[in-house]
Phi, psi and omega in degrees: 000130180286140177293141179283139180248136175284151176303136180299346180274343188298305184294311177301323180295316178298317180295321180299313181290328176296315179299319178299318181296315180297317180298320179296318179296318180294320180296321180300323185254014175275130182302123176264340177204164180294141179286163167291153175236126177244161176240139179254123182218170174292149184301325182280002177267356183268111177212178185301320183292313182291324178298316179299320179293320180293325178295323176296332177274005178073024171280137179250000180204165179223139172248123183256127178294125183243127173201189188289352179290337187251145178256182184300326181297320179297314181293324178293317178296319179299312182295320180295317181296318179294317181295314180298327182271357178075028177258140170295141181238127172236158173249136181259121179244118174282124183259294192292329183258102189221096182300324182292314180292324180294321180291323182281326182227073181299337179290344179271353183292153177293138181275153167270125188291189190297330179293144183251020179297336179300336180296333177291331178284333180231076186296340180267359182286148178270124177299150180297139180268191178300128179079014179238160173223141179280135180241157179262092178286136003250049184271119180245096188285143175286001178284352168265134184299320181296317180291322177307309181293322180294321178295320178297318179298321179295317179295322175304314181295319182293310187292338179294336180261357175286136171298153184290340186273064172226159186276337181160191181232147171253134181247115184258149174061067179258010180259197174286177178283167178295156181055042187294336176264353181099006183287337183100350184285131179299333184262007175275099190229014188277337192257158171229117180053057184291098180059030172231158182298138178278146176245013177205179180273110183278147169284140183283317185273173182262034186238023181299317179299316180298316181290328178293316179299317179298320180294320178293319179300320178296329183282325186262350174078237191283338181293155183284149170243126180240101175288141181248123190245141173262140175284161186275177171303153187232177187302324182287355177269353183297157175298153187305321183292347178256010185252000176050045177087353178282163181289159179217146173285334185078005187294333183265012176059237181260006189267134185253015187280002176299335176243020180235259185287321187307305182295330179293313181289321175306315180298316180298318181292316181288322178297322176298319177298315181296324180291323186270340189234118183266358183270198181284157179227135178268147174244123183277098186245057181273098192293324179274322177301323179273000181071037185245036180261025180296141177295340178297335177280344185115209179295158178307129181098349181297335179298338179306316178297322181291327177297316179290321179295328176302317179300314182300305187286327182292316179296313183291324180290342183243025170081016179252159179286138180295147179279136176290128179294338178293347177259000186268139165251123180257120183264117183243165188269125175241000176256152180056029174223162177285165177299322179296320180290323175297316179300319178296317180297320178297317181295316181295317179297322180297330181288347181282347184088011179296153179279331179222136169252118182254116183265112183277110173257350166264141184292135172252087187294127179242011184280167175212162174230139178286136175225133179272133181235138179286135178272117180282137179275000000 
């Protein structure tokens, strides 16, 4: 029997269409124009003088951190200064990391999962005893139904005192708490009570973030809601024995799920958000806050590109549609860095094709401390 031969056009044609697909994707996310640049500051830092200074730096908008420390007068003054100066105004609401709520309801805090690698990060911490579970203080994840409702009630209280002349709100930290599997990594946020006893009513599906954003949108009406998402642990965080001689941050301890479960669940959670939310999405790319200033990434701030690239490859590798960079707001670090490093971070973020680069000059704390909580029977 003669061997069958494929048409000589088959392979080149397949390759041709592959090249076209890649080129189309690259064209979609290639910057066609410079992004807007906003600055993130505390609400009481917005006044006529600071607005004038930010305009000289070519910022066209401001995001004001909003919480219980500020009253209606502060928000009114903030809105007037931004409006008079011609800056777009958004309010930044920290959701998942809430010291007040964590202190009042420690049972709502995000758990550290079954792996105990986090103990290397906190050598003086006491491991959980019988009938206890380790929690990541002060992270109160919306993945517990009770916390979900409490966070919504809090946002209701906050937005009622905002003046109407603002463009929208940014909601930060809508995933699980850091070290969610117990690896110790700040960016491991996919799990809830990973093989440890739950201390609240967990949502079954991976769409808590998506439903939370939709609920906030219904409450605030026409103004925009911008959820801010952190990327997960990555291949360079794997343990050394799983890196085949490549460098490692060591952030994931002995746990290898950075190339296993983590990207799969991340994809389900982000895809649910994309289906439910048609607006912009923020990417939390704080290179020093996340401990990503390694020279292996390149110059300080080069990891910002890798954070956006993580989104691209993780979604496509796990069967989800790639996110349009034109819908992305990239949040970069402007606190605890030099002016030169901030400028570099802004430039690198602009190269991703994002629509907005948000420079955080107010700290977006991503740290946690282990606290043991008794599991009620």
